[in-house]
C-alpha angles and dihedrals in degrees: 000000000000116000139158121228094225096045111139094189095055104017118214090220094046130233135110117344109226090211107043118081118161100169090303143034111284119215112198124202120240115270096244088055092053089051091051091051090054093046090053094043092048094039091234125182109258096233111088127198113225136196136175107207091172101045109253095333097080125033122188116204115188126186109191132172091068132153114298096359090303124143137192118223130182122191108196119195110202114227093358125136129209096314139136104221112214092016131099093334095064133256125337122205088210108049140002099205096187091052092046091052093045092049091050093053093043088056093046110036119178110278118244088252092055092044089052092048092050093049093048091053089053 
């Protein structure tokens, strides 16, 4: 997950998004609750490793030792809104979102079982 702490579209603290309306008001859970959901779902160890590659502006929190080699990773961008660093708005000295996502999925490809289920569903 990559989230800005000042995002108004997907609010860090949760609640209604002032900009998302899909036929009804959408209440978004707080980002820490979403992380907890995935930690429980993937049976992760409770001790994360953290690093701050861009001083105090970007914080990576990684939970490893999860079910079937999975992991849960949160990249928190302090003070950032609903942005895609390194995307359509040019380079960012703090984070390349596309590369970060690509690296994660290269490290965690779909398992053969998941691929087979996807193929069977068509």
